[in-house]
HTML snippet that shows the backbone in 3Dmol.js (N, CA, C, O; Angstrom):
<script src="https://3Dmol.org/build/3Dmol-min.js"></script>
<div id="view" style="width:600px;height:400px;position:relative"></div>
<script>
const pdb = `
ATOM      1  N   MET A   1     -36.719 -24.697  -3.546  1.00  0.00           N
ATOM      2  CA  MET A   1     -35.449 -24.645  -3.605  1.00  0.00           C
ATOM      3  C   MET A   1     -35.322 -23.121  -3.061  1.00  0.00           C
ATOM      4  O   MET A   1     -35.907 -22.110  -3.452  1.00  0.00           O
ATOM      5  N   GLY A   2     -34.431 -23.279  -2.102  1.00  0.00           N
ATOM      6  CA  GLY A   2     -34.246 -21.646  -1.499  1.00  0.00           C
ATOM      7  C   GLY A   2     -32.760 -20.730  -2.814  1.00  0.00           C
ATOM      8  O   GLY A   2     -31.631 -20.820  -3.296  1.00  0.00           O
ATOM      9  N   GLU A   3     -33.466 -20.288  -2.767  1.00  0.00           N
ATOM     10  CA  GLU A   3     -32.114 -19.020  -4.113  1.00  0.00           C
ATOM     11  C   GLU A   3     -30.472 -18.875  -2.506  1.00  0.00           C
ATOM     12  O   GLU A   3     -30.478 -18.558  -1.317  1.00  0.00           O
ATOM     13  N   ILE A   4     -29.423 -19.315  -3.476  1.00  0.00           N
ATOM     14  CA  ILE A   4     -27.905 -18.959  -2.858  1.00  0.00           C
ATOM     15  C   ILE A   4     -28.086 -17.578  -2.860  1.00  0.00           C
ATOM     16  O   ILE A   4     -28.556 -17.013  -3.847  1.00  0.00           O
ATOM     17  N   SER A   5     -27.671 -16.818  -1.582  1.00  0.00           N
ATOM     18  CA  SER A   5     -27.615 -15.015  -1.903  1.00  0.00           C
ATOM     19  C   SER A   5     -25.973 -15.060  -2.168  1.00  0.00           C
ATOM     20  O   SER A   5     -25.117 -15.936  -2.294  1.00  0.00           O
ATOM     21  N   ASN A   6     -26.035 -13.543  -2.179  1.00  0.00           N
ATOM     22  CA  ASN A   6     -24.480 -13.272  -2.273  1.00  0.00           C
ATOM     23  C   ASN A   6     -23.806 -13.451  -1.062  1.00  0.00           C
ATOM     24  O   ASN A   6     -22.647 -13.865  -1.073  1.00  0.00           O
ATOM     25  N   ILE A   7     -24.630 -13.081   0.423  1.00  0.00           N
ATOM     26  CA  ILE A   7     -23.608 -13.569   1.257  1.00  0.00           C
ATOM     27  C   ILE A   7     -23.727 -14.890   1.664  1.00  0.00           C
ATOM     28  O   ILE A   7     -23.198 -15.166   2.740  1.00  0.00           O
ATOM     29  N   ASP A   8     -24.442 -15.993   0.904  1.00  0.00           N
ATOM     30  CA  ASP A   8     -23.942 -17.427   1.587  1.00  0.00           C
ATOM     31  C   ASP A   8     -22.617 -17.514   0.419  1.00  0.00           C
ATOM     32  O   ASP A   8     -21.733 -18.346   0.626  1.00  0.00           O
ATOM     33  N   ILE A   9     -22.559 -16.815  -0.526  1.00  0.00           N
ATOM     34  CA  ILE A   9     -21.479 -17.466  -1.590  1.00  0.00           C
ATOM     35  C   ILE A   9     -20.190 -16.448  -0.910  1.00  0.00           C
ATOM     36  O   ILE A   9     -18.990 -16.714  -0.965  1.00  0.00           O
ATOM     37  N   SER A  10     -20.778 -15.303  -0.309  1.00  0.00           N
ATOM     38  CA  SER A  10     -18.990 -15.107   0.179  1.00  0.00           C
ATOM     39  C   SER A  10     -19.067 -16.149   1.266  1.00  0.00           C
ATOM     40  O   SER A  10     -18.239 -17.060   1.247  1.00  0.00           O
ATOM     41  N   GLU A  11     -19.850 -16.106   2.076  1.00  0.00           N
ATOM     42  CA  GLU A  11     -19.475 -16.672   3.314  1.00  0.00           C
ATOM     43  C   GLU A  11     -18.429 -18.235   2.978  1.00  0.00           C
ATOM     44  O   GLU A  11     -17.430 -18.745   3.485  1.00  0.00           O
ATOM     45  N   ILE A  12     -19.291 -18.526   1.922  1.00  0.00           N
ATOM     46  CA  ILE A  12     -18.366 -20.187   1.300  1.00  0.00           C
ATOM     47  C   ILE A  12     -17.171 -19.820   0.844  1.00  0.00           C
ATOM     48  O   ILE A  12     -16.206 -20.582   0.887  1.00  0.00           O
ATOM     49  N   ASN A  13     -17.110 -18.443   0.291  1.00  0.00           N
ATOM     50  CA  ASN A  13     -15.517 -18.418  -0.099  1.00  0.00           C
ATOM     51  C   ASN A  13     -14.689 -18.155   0.701  1.00  0.00           C
ATOM     52  O   ASN A  13     -13.529 -18.547   0.577  1.00  0.00           O
ATOM     53  N   SER A  14     -15.140 -17.368   1.790  1.00  0.00           N
ATOM     54  CA  SER A  14     -14.140 -17.414   2.877  1.00  0.00           C
ATOM     55  C   SER A  14     -13.646 -18.454   3.397  1.00  0.00           C
ATOM     56  O   SER A  14     -12.450 -18.728   3.501  1.00  0.00           O
ATOM     57  N   LYS A  15     -14.905 -19.304   3.875  1.00  0.00           N
ATOM     58  CA  LYS A  15     -14.297 -20.457   4.512  1.00  0.00           C
ATOM     59  C   LYS A  15     -13.563 -21.230   3.925  1.00  0.00           C
ATOM     60  O   LYS A  15     -12.615 -21.801   4.464  1.00  0.00           O
ATOM     61  N   LEU A  16     -14.004 -21.399   2.353  1.00  0.00           N
ATOM     62  CA  LEU A  16     -13.020 -22.514   1.255  1.00  0.00           C
ATOM     63  C   LEU A  16     -11.230 -21.535   1.589  1.00  0.00           C
ATOM     64  O   LEU A  16     -10.171 -22.054   1.944  1.00  0.00           O
ATOM     65  N   ASP A  17     -11.480 -20.206   1.333  1.00  0.00           N
ATOM     66  CA  ASP A  17     -10.169 -19.653   1.447  1.00  0.00           C
ATOM     67  C   ASP A  17      -9.142 -20.378   3.103  1.00  0.00           C
ATOM     68  O   ASP A  17      -7.972 -20.517   3.459  1.00  0.00           O
ATOM     69  N   VAL A  18     -10.172 -20.574   3.494  1.00  0.00           N
ATOM     70  CA  VAL A  18      -9.091 -20.979   4.858  1.00  0.00           C
ATOM     71  C   VAL A  18      -8.560 -22.156   4.473  1.00  0.00           C
ATOM     72  O   VAL A  18      -7.373 -22.481   4.471  1.00  0.00           O
ATOM     73  N   LEU A  19      -9.940 -23.058   3.998  1.00  0.00           N
ATOM     74  CA  LEU A  19      -8.941 -24.664   4.367  1.00  0.00           C
ATOM     75  C   LEU A  19      -8.276 -24.801   3.244  1.00  0.00           C
ATOM     76  O   LEU A  19      -8.055 -25.985   2.991  1.00  0.00           O
ATOM     77  N   ILE A  20      -7.814 -23.957   2.366  1.00  0.00           N
ATOM     78  CA  ILE A  20      -7.193 -23.797   1.030  1.00  0.00           C
ATOM     79  C   ILE A  20      -5.813 -23.392   1.964  1.00  0.00           C
ATOM     80  O   ILE A  20      -4.854 -24.159   2.041  1.00  0.00           O
ATOM     81  N   ARG A  21      -5.859 -22.175   2.604  1.00  0.00           N
ATOM     82  CA  ARG A  21      -4.327 -22.116   3.344  1.00  0.00           C
ATOM     83  C   ARG A  21      -4.192 -22.986   4.415  1.00  0.00           C
ATOM     84  O   ARG A  21      -3.048 -23.207   4.810  1.00  0.00           O
ATOM     85  N   LEU A  22      -5.134 -23.529   4.970  1.00  0.00           N
ATOM     86  CA  LEU A  22      -4.979 -24.992   6.333  1.00  0.00           C
ATOM     87  C   LEU A  22      -4.270 -25.978   5.278  1.00  0.00           C
ATOM     88  O   LEU A  22      -3.222 -26.547   5.582  1.00  0.00           O
ATOM     89  N   LEU A  23      -4.947 -26.176   3.897  1.00  0.00           N
ATOM     90  CA  LEU A  23      -3.998 -27.283   3.236  1.00  0.00           C
ATOM     91  C   LEU A  23      -2.656 -26.782   2.933  1.00  0.00           C
ATOM     92  O   LEU A  23      -1.564 -27.294   3.181  1.00  0.00           O
ATOM     93  N   ALA A  24      -2.888 -25.910   2.471  1.00  0.00           N
ATOM     94  CA  ALA A  24      -1.352 -25.169   2.033  1.00  0.00           C
ATOM     95  C   ALA A  24      -0.320 -25.266   3.226  1.00  0.00           C
ATOM     96  O   ALA A  24       0.828 -25.653   3.009  1.00  0.00           O
ATOM     97  N   SER A  25      -0.595 -25.036   4.036  1.00  0.00           N
ATOM     98  CA  SER A  25       0.632 -25.143   5.549  1.00  0.00           C
ATOM     99  C   SER A  25       0.913 -26.110   5.780  1.00  0.00           C
ATOM    100  O   SER A  25       2.144 -26.127   5.777  1.00  0.00           O
ATOM    101  N   SER A  26       0.315 -27.580   6.137  1.00  0.00           N
ATOM    102  CA  SER A  26      -0.073 -28.897   5.962  1.00  0.00           C
ATOM    103  C   SER A  26       1.373 -29.014   4.798  1.00  0.00           C
ATOM    104  O   SER A  26       2.243 -29.797   5.178  1.00  0.00           O
ATOM    105  N   SER A  27       1.584 -28.433   3.721  1.00  0.00           N
ATOM    106  CA  SER A  27       2.227 -28.969   2.674  1.00  0.00           C
ATOM    107  C   SER A  27       3.240 -28.646   2.420  1.00  0.00           C
ATOM    108  O   SER A  27       3.815 -28.983   1.385  1.00  0.00           O
ATOM    109  N   ILE A  28       3.646 -28.019   3.169  1.00  0.00           N
ATOM    110  CA  ILE A  28       5.078 -26.638   3.067  1.00  0.00           C
ATOM    111  C   ILE A  28       6.306 -27.180   4.132  1.00  0.00           C
ATOM    112  O   ILE A  28       5.942 -27.502   5.263  1.00  0.00           O
ATOM    113  N   SER A  29       7.200 -27.243   3.915  1.00  0.00           N
ATOM    114  CA  SER A  29       8.305 -28.121   5.262  1.00  0.00           C
ATOM    115  C   SER A  29       8.828 -26.315   5.669  1.00  0.00           C
ATOM    116  O   SER A  29       8.973 -25.283   5.013  1.00  0.00           O
ATOM    117  N   GLU A  30       8.980 -26.728   7.145  1.00  0.00           N
ATOM    118  CA  GLU A  30       9.498 -25.246   7.860  1.00  0.00           C
ATOM    119  C   GLU A  30      11.016 -25.062   7.429  1.00  0.00           C
ATOM    120  O   GLU A  30      11.531 -23.944   7.438  1.00  0.00           O
ATOM    121  N   GLY A  31      11.862 -26.446   6.970  1.00  0.00           N
ATOM    122  CA  GLY A  31      13.109 -25.828   6.848  1.00  0.00           C
ATOM    123  C   GLY A  31      12.987 -25.836   5.706  1.00  0.00           C
ATOM    124  O   GLY A  31      14.031 -25.701   5.069  1.00  0.00           O
ATOM    125  N   ALA A  32      11.973 -25.960   5.097  1.00  0.00           N
ATOM    126  CA  ALA A  32      12.597 -25.654   2.936  1.00  0.00           C
ATOM    127  C   ALA A  32      12.578 -24.594   3.042  1.00  0.00           C
ATOM    128  O   ALA A  32      12.295 -23.907   4.024  1.00  0.00           O
ATOM    129  N   SER A  33      13.054 -24.161   1.453  1.00  0.00           N
ATOM    130  CA  SER A  33      13.650 -22.563   1.652  1.00  0.00           C
ATOM    131  C   SER A  33      12.180 -22.034   0.665  1.00  0.00           C
ATOM    132  O   SER A  33      11.436 -22.998   0.483  1.00  0.00           O
ATOM    133  N   ILE A  34      11.719 -20.883   0.102  1.00  0.00           N
ATOM    134  CA  ILE A  34      10.773 -19.832  -0.421  1.00  0.00           C
ATOM    135  C   ILE A  34      10.781 -20.605  -1.537  1.00  0.00           C
ATOM    136  O   ILE A  34       9.756 -21.172  -1.915  1.00  0.00           O
ATOM    137  N   LYS A  35      11.808 -20.694  -2.102  1.00  0.00           N
ATOM    138  CA  LYS A  35      11.761 -21.306  -3.424  1.00  0.00           C
ATOM    139  C   LYS A  35      10.808 -22.789  -3.220  1.00  0.00           C
ATOM    140  O   LYS A  35       9.614 -22.728  -3.513  1.00  0.00           O
ATOM    141  N   GLU A  36      11.252 -23.789  -2.831  1.00  0.00           N
ATOM    142  CA  GLU A  36      11.043 -24.720  -2.689  1.00  0.00           C
ATOM    143  C   GLU A  36       9.309 -24.628  -2.211  1.00  0.00           C
ATOM    144  O   GLU A  36       8.433 -25.169  -2.886  1.00  0.00           O
ATOM    145  N   ASN A  37       9.187 -24.292  -1.664  1.00  0.00           N
ATOM    146  CA  ASN A  37       8.067 -24.087  -0.802  1.00  0.00           C
ATOM    147  C   ASN A  37       7.379 -23.446  -2.103  1.00  0.00           C
ATOM    148  O   ASN A  37       6.843 -24.246  -2.869  1.00  0.00           O
ATOM    149  N   ALA A  38       7.361 -22.785  -2.262  1.00  0.00           N
ATOM    150  CA  ALA A  38       6.274 -21.850  -3.415  1.00  0.00           C
ATOM    151  C   ALA A  38       6.467 -22.694  -4.949  1.00  0.00           C
ATOM    152  O   ALA A  38       5.851 -22.310  -5.943  1.00  0.00           O
ATOM    153  N   ILE A  39       7.286 -23.738  -4.981  1.00  0.00           N
ATOM    154  CA  ILE A  39       7.125 -24.933  -5.849  1.00  0.00           C
ATOM    155  C   ILE A  39       5.897 -25.893  -5.514  1.00  0.00           C
ATOM    156  O   ILE A  39       4.928 -26.077  -6.250  1.00  0.00           O
ATOM    157  N   VAL A  40       6.060 -26.316  -4.599  1.00  0.00           N
ATOM    158  CA  VAL A  40       5.336 -26.670  -3.874  1.00  0.00           C
ATOM    159  C   VAL A  40       3.520 -26.373  -4.163  1.00  0.00           C
ATOM    160  O   VAL A  40       2.616 -27.076  -4.613  1.00  0.00           O
ATOM    161  N   LEU A  41       3.602 -24.914  -3.620  1.00  0.00           N
ATOM    162  CA  LEU A  41       2.120 -24.704  -3.370  1.00  0.00           C
ATOM    163  C   LEU A  41       1.342 -24.068  -4.641  1.00  0.00           C
ATOM    164  O   LEU A  41       0.131 -23.989  -4.845  1.00  0.00           O
ATOM    165  N   SER A  42       2.723 -23.527  -5.634  1.00  0.00           N
ATOM    166  CA  SER A  42       2.103 -23.414  -6.639  1.00  0.00           C
ATOM    167  C   SER A  42       2.051 -24.627  -7.747  1.00  0.00           C
ATOM    168  O   SER A  42       1.308 -24.406  -8.704  1.00  0.00           O
ATOM    169  N   ARG A  43       2.669 -25.738  -7.736  1.00  0.00           N
ATOM    170  CA  ARG A  43       1.874 -26.996  -8.055  1.00  0.00           C
ATOM    171  C   ARG A  43       0.741 -27.613  -8.006  1.00  0.00           C
ATOM    172  O   ARG A  43       0.367 -28.570  -8.683  1.00  0.00           O
ATOM    173  N   ALA A  44       0.171 -27.012  -7.143  1.00  0.00           N
ATOM    174  CA  ALA A  44      -1.153 -27.308  -5.992  1.00  0.00           C
ATOM    175  C   ALA A  44      -2.665 -26.140  -6.842  1.00  0.00           C
ATOM    176  O   ALA A  44      -3.895 -26.192  -6.868  1.00  0.00           O
ATOM    177  N   GLY A  45      -1.660 -25.280  -7.362  1.00  0.00           N
ATOM    178  CA  GLY A  45      -2.290 -24.474  -8.145  1.00  0.00           C
ATOM    179  C   GLY A  45      -2.786 -23.080  -7.240  1.00  0.00           C
ATOM    180  O   GLY A  45      -3.771 -22.454  -7.629  1.00  0.00           O
ATOM    181  N   ILE A  46      -2.212 -22.751  -6.305  1.00  0.00           N
ATOM    182  CA  ILE A  46      -2.290 -21.568  -5.890  1.00  0.00           C
ATOM    183  C   ILE A  46      -1.759 -20.522  -6.405  1.00  0.00           C
ATOM    184  O   ILE A  46      -0.570 -20.715  -6.657  1.00  0.00           O
ATOM    185  N   PRO A  47      -2.186 -19.328  -6.714  1.00  0.00           N
ATOM    186  CA  PRO A  47      -1.745 -18.305  -7.546  1.00  0.00           C
ATOM    187  C   PRO A  47      -0.411 -17.580  -6.610  1.00  0.00           C
ATOM    188  O   PRO A  47      -0.619 -17.790  -5.415  1.00  0.00           O
ATOM    189  N   PRO A  48       0.608 -16.962  -6.793  1.00  0.00           N
ATOM    190  CA  PRO A  48       1.932 -16.600  -6.196  1.00  0.00           C
ATOM    191  C   PRO A  48       1.218 -15.495  -5.331  1.00  0.00           C
ATOM    192  O   PRO A  48       1.958 -15.330  -4.361  1.00  0.00           O
ATOM    193  N   LYS A  49       0.228 -14.735  -5.233  1.00  0.00           N
ATOM    194  CA  LYS A  49      -0.366 -13.624  -4.217  1.00  0.00           C
ATOM    195  C   LYS A  49      -0.813 -14.452  -3.031  1.00  0.00           C
ATOM    196  O   LYS A  49      -0.452 -14.084  -1.913  1.00  0.00           O
ATOM    197  N   GLN A  50      -1.558 -15.527  -3.164  1.00  0.00           N
ATOM    198  CA  GLN A  50      -1.665 -16.438  -2.011  1.00  0.00           C
ATOM    199  C   GLN A  50      -0.509 -16.810  -1.397  1.00  0.00           C
ATOM    200  O   GLN A  50      -0.416 -16.601  -0.188  1.00  0.00           O
ATOM    201  N   ILE A  51       0.710 -17.499  -2.193  1.00  0.00           N
ATOM    202  CA  ILE A  51       1.306 -17.938  -1.817  1.00  0.00           C
ATOM    203  C   ILE A  51       2.080 -17.060  -1.033  1.00  0.00           C
ATOM    204  O   ILE A  51       2.378 -17.606   0.030  1.00  0.00           O
ATOM    205  N   ALA A  52       2.587 -15.749  -1.151  1.00  0.00           N
ATOM    206  CA  ALA A  52       3.498 -15.169  -0.671  1.00  0.00           C
ATOM    207  C   ALA A  52       2.458 -14.892   0.819  1.00  0.00           C
ATOM    208  O   ALA A  52       3.173 -14.951   1.819  1.00  0.00           O
ATOM    209  N   ASP A  53       1.280 -14.671   1.091  1.00  0.00           N
ATOM    210  CA  ASP A  53       0.751 -14.600   2.154  1.00  0.00           C
ATOM    211  C   ASP A  53       0.856 -15.764   3.169  1.00  0.00           C
ATOM    212  O   ASP A  53       1.243 -15.671   4.334  1.00  0.00           O
ATOM    213  N   ILE A  54       0.357 -17.112   2.381  1.00  0.00           N
ATOM    214  CA  ILE A  54       1.121 -18.104   3.087  1.00  0.00           C
ATOM    215  C   ILE A  54       2.393 -18.204   3.895  1.00  0.00           C
ATOM    216  O   ILE A  54       2.635 -18.375   5.090  1.00  0.00           O
ATOM    217  N   LEU A  55       3.226 -18.008   2.636  1.00  0.00           N
ATOM    218  CA  LEU A  55       4.695 -18.039   3.040  1.00  0.00           C
ATOM    219  C   LEU A  55       5.126 -16.735   4.192  1.00  0.00           C
ATOM    220  O   LEU A  55       6.198 -16.832   4.789  1.00  0.00           O
ATOM    221  N   GLY A  56       4.232 -15.559   4.435  1.00  0.00           N
ATOM    222  CA  GLY A  56       5.014 -14.525   4.471  1.00  0.00           C
ATOM    223  C   GLY A  56       5.964 -13.597   3.898  1.00  0.00           C
ATOM    224  O   GLY A  56       6.791 -12.857   4.431  1.00  0.00           O
ATOM    225  N   THR A  57       5.638 -13.818   2.615  1.00  0.00           N
ATOM    226  CA  THR A  57       6.213 -13.059   1.793  1.00  0.00           C
ATOM    227  C   THR A  57       6.089 -12.047   0.909  1.00  0.00           C
ATOM    228  O   THR A  57       5.039 -11.491   1.229  1.00  0.00           O
ATOM    229  N   THR A  58       6.576 -11.465  -0.058  1.00  0.00           N
ATOM    230  CA  THR A  58       5.540 -10.452  -1.536  1.00  0.00           C
ATOM    231  C   THR A  58       5.511 -11.649  -2.118  1.00  0.00           C
ATOM    232  O   THR A  58       6.030 -12.762  -2.027  1.00  0.00           O
ATOM    233  N   SER A  59       4.523 -10.893  -2.914  1.00  0.00           N
ATOM    234  CA  SER A  59       4.291 -11.931  -4.398  1.00  0.00           C
ATOM    235  C   SER A  59       5.428 -11.670  -5.106  1.00  0.00           C
ATOM    236  O   SER A  59       5.740 -12.535  -5.924  1.00  0.00           O
ATOM    237  N   ASN A  60       6.253 -10.546  -4.994  1.00  0.00           N
ATOM    238  CA  ASN A  60       7.658 -10.417  -5.817  1.00  0.00           C
ATOM    239  C   ASN A  60       8.639 -11.151  -6.143  1.00  0.00           C
ATOM    240  O   ASN A  60       9.263 -11.322  -7.190  1.00  0.00           O
ATOM    241  N   THR A  61       8.727 -11.769  -4.604  1.00  0.00           N
ATOM    242  CA  THR A  61       9.585 -12.714  -3.967  1.00  0.00           C
ATOM    243  C   THR A  61       8.745 -14.202  -4.725  1.00  0.00           C
ATOM    244  O   THR A  61       9.364 -15.050  -5.367  1.00  0.00           O
ATOM    245  N   VAL A  62       7.813 -14.227  -4.562  1.00  0.00           N
ATOM    246  CA  VAL A  62       7.536 -15.704  -4.645  1.00  0.00           C
ATOM    247  C   VAL A  62       7.964 -15.866  -6.155  1.00  0.00           C
ATOM    248  O   VAL A  62       8.994 -16.485  -6.421  1.00  0.00           O
ATOM    249  N   ASN A  63       7.267 -15.375  -7.033  1.00  0.00           N
ATOM    250  CA  ASN A  63       7.305 -14.975  -8.640  1.00  0.00           C
ATOM    251  C   ASN A  63       8.642 -14.893  -9.467  1.00  0.00           C
ATOM    252  O   ASN A  63       8.741 -15.038 -10.685  1.00  0.00           O
ATOM    253  N   VAL A  64       9.742 -14.610  -8.490  1.00  0.00           N
ATOM    254  CA  VAL A  64      11.253 -14.422  -8.318  1.00  0.00           C
ATOM    255  C   VAL A  64      11.701 -16.263  -8.246  1.00  0.00           C
ATOM    256  O   VAL A  64      12.178 -16.771  -9.261  1.00  0.00           O
ATOM    257  N   ALA A  65      11.595 -16.687  -7.621  1.00  0.00           N
ATOM    258  CA  ALA A  65      11.795 -17.696  -6.806  1.00  0.00           C
ATOM    259  C   ALA A  65      11.165 -18.962  -7.805  1.00  0.00           C
ATOM    260  O   ALA A  65      11.793 -20.004  -7.990  1.00  0.00           O
ATOM    261  N   LEU A  66       9.929 -18.708  -8.361  1.00  0.00           N
ATOM    262  CA  LEU A  66       8.861 -19.680  -9.321  1.00  0.00           C
ATOM    263  C   LEU A  66       9.684 -19.377 -10.608  1.00  0.00           C
ATOM    264  O   LEU A  66       9.586 -20.326 -11.386  1.00  0.00           O
ATOM    265  N   SER A  67      10.479 -18.351 -11.103  1.00  0.00           N
ATOM    266  CA  SER A  67      10.833 -17.957 -12.048  1.00  0.00           C
ATOM    267  C   SER A  67      12.393 -18.490 -12.182  1.00  0.00           C
ATOM    268  O   SER A  67      12.733 -19.102 -13.195  1.00  0.00           O
ATOM    269  N   GLN A  68      13.230 -18.254 -11.217  1.00  0.00           N
ATOM    270  CA  GLN A  68      14.620 -19.372 -10.827  1.00  0.00           C
ATOM    271  C   GLN A  68      14.355 -20.794 -11.328  1.00  0.00           C
ATOM    272  O   GLN A  68      15.025 -21.476 -12.104  1.00  0.00           O
ATOM    273  N   ALA A  69      12.895 -21.148 -10.518  1.00  0.00           N
ATOM    274  CA  ALA A  69      12.988 -22.817 -10.296  1.00  0.00           C
ATOM    275  C   ALA A  69      12.775 -23.042 -12.342  1.00  0.00           C
ATOM    276  O   ALA A  69      13.711 -23.528 -12.977  1.00  0.00           O
ATOM    277  N   ARG A  70      11.827 -22.729 -12.859  1.00  0.00           N
ATOM    278  CA  ARG A  70      11.442 -22.285 -14.752  1.00  0.00           C
ATOM    279  C   ARG A  70      12.737 -22.792 -15.251  1.00  0.00           C
ATOM    280  O   ARG A  70      12.860 -23.888 -15.797  1.00  0.00           O
ATOM    281  N   LYS A  71      13.751 -21.912 -15.034  1.00  0.00           N
ATOM    282  CA  LYS A  71      14.968 -21.564 -15.363  1.00  0.00           C
ATOM    283  C   LYS A  71      15.674 -22.990 -15.512  1.00  0.00           C
ATOM    284  O   LYS A  71      15.772 -23.785 -16.446  1.00  0.00           O
ATOM    285  N   SER A  72      16.206 -22.966 -13.937  1.00  0.00           N
ATOM    286  CA  SER A  72      16.601 -24.318 -13.597  1.00  0.00           C
ATOM    287  C   SER A  72      16.227 -25.306 -14.121  1.00  0.00           C
ATOM    288  O   SER A  72      17.006 -26.186 -14.487  1.00  0.00           O
ATOM    289  N   SER A  73      14.673 -25.378 -14.299  1.00  0.00           N
ATOM    290  CA  SER A  73      14.649 -27.023 -14.672  1.00  0.00           C
ATOM    291  C   SER A  73      14.210 -26.708 -16.195  1.00  0.00           C
ATOM    292  O   SER A  73      13.062 -27.098 -16.408  1.00  0.00           O
ATOM    293  N   LYS A  74      14.717 -26.212 -17.101  1.00  0.00           N
ATOM    294  CA  LYS A  74      15.063 -25.597 -18.284  1.00  0.00           C
ATOM    295  C   LYS A  74      16.637 -26.227 -18.333  1.00  0.00           C
ATOM    296  O   LYS A  74      16.979 -27.288 -18.856  1.00  0.00           O
ATOM    297  N   THR A  75      17.202 -25.571 -17.862  1.00  0.00           N
ATOM    298  CA  THR A  75      18.399 -25.587 -17.809  1.00  0.00           C
ATOM    299  C   THR A  75      18.983 -27.063 -17.570  1.00  0.00           C
ATOM    300  O   THR A  75      20.014 -27.428 -18.134  1.00  0.00           O
ATOM    301  N   LYS A  76      18.015 -28.164 -16.408  1.00  0.00           N
ATOM    302  CA  LYS A  76      18.762 -29.295 -16.283  1.00  0.00           C
ATOM    303  C   LYS A  76      18.015 -30.417 -17.640  1.00  0.00           C
ATOM    304  O   LYS A  76      18.516 -31.483 -17.997  1.00  0.00           O
ATOM    305  N   THR A  77      16.731 -29.799 -18.197  1.00  0.00           N
ATOM    306  CA  THR A  77      16.582 -30.700 -19.166  1.00  0.00           C
ATOM    307  C   THR A  77      17.331 -30.758 -20.325  1.00  0.00           C
ATOM    308  O   THR A  77      17.716 -31.755 -20.937  1.00  0.00           O
ATOM    309  N   THR A  78      17.512 -29.498 -20.582  1.00  0.00           N
ATOM    310  CA  THR A  78      18.312 -28.883 -21.485  1.00  0.00           C
ATOM    311  C   THR A  78      19.509 -30.038 -21.605  1.00  0.00           C
ATOM    312  O   THR A  78      19.345 -31.053 -22.281  1.00  0.00           O
ATOM    313  N   LYS A  79      20.743 -29.755 -20.859  1.00  0.00           N
ATOM    314  CA  LYS A  79      22.043 -30.691 -21.041  1.00  0.00           C
ATOM    315  C   LYS A  79      21.397 -32.122 -20.637  1.00  0.00           C
ATOM    316  O   LYS A  79      21.879 -32.885 -21.474  1.00  0.00           O
ATOM    317  N   LYS A  80      20.447 -32.976 -19.676  1.00  0.00           N
ATOM    318  CA  LYS A  80      19.930 -34.299 -20.062  1.00  0.00           C
ATOM    319  C   LYS A  80      19.914 -34.506 -21.990  1.00  0.00           C
ATOM    320  O   LYS A  80      20.274 -35.495 -22.628  1.00  0.00           O
ATOM    321  N   THR A  81      19.594 -33.735 -22.295  1.00  0.00           N
ATOM    322  CA  THR A  81      18.997 -33.913 -23.997  1.00  0.00           C
ATOM    323  C   THR A  81      20.483 -34.206 -24.904  1.00  0.00           C
ATOM    324  O   THR A  81      20.686 -34.997 -25.825  1.00  0.00           O
ATOM    325  N   ARG A  82      21.191 -33.453 -24.387  1.00  0.00           N
ATOM    326  CA  ARG A  82      22.483 -32.818 -24.956  1.00  0.00           C
ATOM    327  C   ARG A  82      23.610 -33.855 -24.729  1.00  0.00           C
ATOM    328  O   ARG A  82      24.681 -33.673 -25.309  1.00  0.00           O
ATOM    329  N   ARG A  83      23.441 -34.934 -23.921  1.00  0.00           N
ATOM    330  CA  ARG A  83      23.895 -36.027 -23.536  1.00  0.00           C
ATOM    331  C   ARG A  83      24.570 -37.003 -24.666  1.00  0.00           C
ATOM    332  O   ARG A  83      25.034 -38.096 -24.339  1.00  0.00           O
TER     333      ARG A  83
END
`;
const viewer = $3Dmol.createViewer("view");
viewer.addModel(pdb, "pdb");
viewer.setStyle({}, {cartoon: {color: "spectrum"}});
viewer.zoomTo();
viewer.render();
</script>
C-alpha cells in the first residue's frame, strides 16, 4: 500500500472545497436575502467565512445576519410559549 503524501491531501482538500462550494451554490436562492441564504448554508455546516466567500460578502455581514436570525428565532419561541 502506498502512502498518501501531503500534496495528495492538499489536492483532495482543494477538490472537496470546490464540491462544497458547488453544493452550497445550488442550495441558495437568487431572490433570497443574505440572511436567508446564510441560514441555509450555516445549517449545512458551512462556517461564516466560507459562507461570506460564497455569497460575495464579508464574514462580519454573515455573522450579523446569523445573530439576527438566532435572536428572531428566540423571540418567536418565547412568544409561542407565553400563549
